[in-house]
N, C-alpha and C positions, 0 to 999 in steps of 0.2 A: 504492500500499500504506500510506503514512502518511497518507494522507487517510481511509482505512479505519479504522486503529488510534485517529486521534482521533475519529472518526465513535461508535466504539464508547465510546470515554473519555466523550463527553460523554453518549452516552446512557446510560451508567451511573451518570454523576454526578446529571444529572437526575433518574431513578430513586429514587436514594437519598436524594435533597432532597427527593422528595415523597412518604416512604413515610411514610405516617398513623400507622402501628402497629409497634411493635416487640415479640418477644414471645422471652424468655430464659428458659431452662430453669436456675435457681439451686441447685437439689440434688435428691436419689435418694436417700432412704433407705429399707431395706428389715426386714421384720420375721418370720421364720419362726414361723406360729401350730402348725404341726404336720410332720409328715412328710410332708406331700403339698401344701402350700400355704403361698406365701411373697408377705405382702404390699408392696406398693411404694408409697411416698408419692413423686409427684413433684409438686416444689414450685418454680414459674415465677412470670411475670411480664408484663402486658402493660402497653406504657407510650404513653400517647396523644404523638406527635410533632407535634402541631397546635397551635396560639394557637385552637379553637374545641374546644367540647363535642362529643362526637361518640358515637354509640349503632350498635350492632350486635347480631344474634343469633348468640348463643352461650350451650351450657350448659357452663360452663367445668371445673364438678369431675366430670365423666365425660370418656372417651375413647374412642376408635375405631380399627381400623385403618385403613389410607389406602384398601384393598382392598374396604373392604365401606361408601365415605362416602360414595358419592355423593348420597343427599338426607337429611341430619343435622343436627339441632346439637350434636352434640360434640364438641369438642376431636379435629382426628385426627394420629395417631402415624405413624409411617413406623421401623422397624429398619431397621440397616446394619450388615451383618456382614463382618469384615474388610475394613471401606470399602465394600462394596459393597451398595448398597439392594435389600434382598428383599421383593415385595410380598404378602409371607406374613400371612393373618388368623389374628392370635392375635401373641406368645401371650397379649397381656392383651383382654380385655374390658372391654364397658361394665356400669357401675354405677351407678346417679343414687342410692340412698340405702345408707346404713351397714348397714339392714337385709339388704341383696340380696347387698351383698358378704360380712357375715357367716355367711349362707347358704349363698354358694357354698363358704365354706370347710368345713363340717361334710361329715365322711366317709361319714356313714351319712345319707342321706337320707331313708332310711323311719323313724329313730329318733324317740321321742317330741319330743324337742326341735327335731327339725329339723319335723315337723309342724306345731310350735306357732306356730316363728319363722315360716312359711309363709302361716299363717293371720294372722298378726300383720301380715306383709307386702299380704296381697290383705285385710285391714279397713282399713289406712290408707289404700291406695289408692282404695278404694272410699270412704272420708270425704272426701279430698282431691277427687274427682270431685263427689261432690256437694257438695259447699261452691260449688266451680266454677261449678256450674252455678245453684247458690240466688243466687249472688252476681250473676251474669250477667240471671238473670232481675231481680233486686230492682233490677237498673240499666235496666231496662225491657227487655230483649233479649227476641226473640220467636219465635228459633228456637225447635223443640222437639228438634232433630238430638243429642242428646246426647254422642255421638263427636266432631262437631265444636265443639261450644262445650268440651270439655274439651281439645282439642288447640288451640283458639285460644285458650283463656286461658293455658293450658302455654305458647304459644307468646310469649303479649306478659310474661310473668310472667322470660320468659328474655333480657330486652332487657338487655344493659349499658352502663351510657354511665357515661363517663371523663371527667373534667373537664379543662380545656385543660391540657396537661403533665401529669395525671396520671399517676401506676404504680398499679395493682392487684393485690395477691397473691392466686394460688389456689391449692389442692392438689388434684390427684388422687388418689383411693385406688382402687389396684388390685390385682389377683393373677395370680400365676402357678402352677398348677396343676403345676408342676415336670415336667410331660412334656415331654419334650425334642424330640419329633417332633413337626411340624402340618402338616396333609394338609389342602391347599385343591384339590378334585376330584382332577387327576392329576399336582399337583404337590407334592411332602416335602418338607421344611425340617428341618434337625437344628442344634437350638441346641447346638455342642460347647462344652462348658464352657472348652475353652483357647482359642477363637475372640476375637476382641473385638469387643462390641455397642456401641449405639450408638443411642439413643434421638431422633429429631426431632420437634416439636411442629408443629402447623400449623392455623391456623385460617383455614376455608377459607367466607369470611365471605359470605351471598348475601342476597336481601332479595326479588324476584318471584319463588322457587323456590316460595315458601309460601303463595302467592296463594289455594288453595282452603282453606287452613286458617285463611282472616281474612276478616272482613268489608270491605265495598268500602271503608268510610270507612279503615281501619286501614291497608289499603294504600295509600290516596292520602295519608295524611299521612304514612306512612314513603317514600313513591317522590317527594314534593313537598320533601322533606329532604335538602339537601345534604349534610348532617354525617352522616347516616343510612348506613354505609358497607358496601361488599361489595367484596370481591378476594382472596386468598392473600397471607398473612404465615406466613412461616417461622423457625421459633427457632433458635438455637444448635441444636447435637448435645452429647448430653452420655452420658457411660458407663453400660452397663448391664449390672448384676450376676446371670451366673448361672451363677455358680461353686455347688458342694455345699460 
């Protein structure tokens, strides 16, 4: 039995020593924008624990629930209710731009304000996609697959690099629509305001998952780089406020 404890201790120690990234939630602030919507600002940091310059795929300023995160660039989150992990798809959802988040807060999606904002979002997305395609062609790209070019460029633009021992700070802006019932298929969760809630962030970093969205030379460059990392890195837990 003592040997087993020693083995577990050594295994844990080696694992801790080999940890390449440390993720820490530093603060969470909130702002009620109207009677139905509360904004959450999740401020966190990623620290390179190595003496090498490392890189990884991540869209660090948006998040997605653990239950929906099988193939994503987003930072993943888990919700704990009274200390128990609840694998709910919500209450937060992914917003990549401030305009998308603003649109989600509007109470009347049929208003002129909402229609104008939605058109702005669609126009901006089209402009970004066209610019990606133009740059790809200017660089000598030969593919005519507009969608593939868009996702390839987006993927390559979401490579985070950290210098040796560097720490970078990020902020995620997301929204709770104050709905306390969250339904996933046959499962239903209730956000009781008297319960204790915590959030945990996870960097579920992948490399070969996106191979269909990359050129062969992109993938070769990434997979041959020992400092282009993959793996799962979990943050501390931080208290969430769902009180009225």
